[in-house]
C-alpha angles and dihedrals in degrees: 000000000000136000118283108215110218102177138003130203103219094166088061093066090044097051100031140045106229112223101177139354137217139187119234136177121226128222106231137177124230101270096041093068090053093055089045091054087051090053094243095144137115126197095178100111098023126125137162130233135187113229129170091348094307130103117231131189113219126193100013105148114215111176116235115259108263095226095038122132130207091308093063114129131255106256101222099029119143109261128201119242121218112226136149115261091247093053090049090051090048093051093045093050094048095046093050099039102036101027096241128158129224109229129174111240101179143003116211142162119241117183090339094309124112114239132183126209108216122200125206099221140184115209114251118230123228090259092054094053092047090049090050092053095046087050091053094047094049091048090052091049092051091050091051091052092048092049090050095048090047091053090046093064 
């Protein structure tokens, strides 16, 4: 029984260089897990922060459950992340000393539980992004030339 990926944060890999990743659980209310199972989630503007020795996820949008009642959840509420103390201390140390950011990379289900893959990320500069695009284009061009040469035999 593998992981069932619910949402990916593609923008994170474009805007940041991911240096390390962690798995974290999320504290959810009743209707939130139903919306997650229906894939009504957006990681686009989400980020994590360490405050008072606890990890918090800010900006994760989980759509309200369609048939929910007055106990339905708030879509963009701040949610607590479940990490080991050593992981929290490591994240706190690296974000303070190296100026890194904690961004969610992927939301998935494992054995019925929602898990979040967090990345310890450094923001890319405009120059880094341009260089990455140029490298990708040159690699594509080389592969095209090799394929043409291979066909020409």
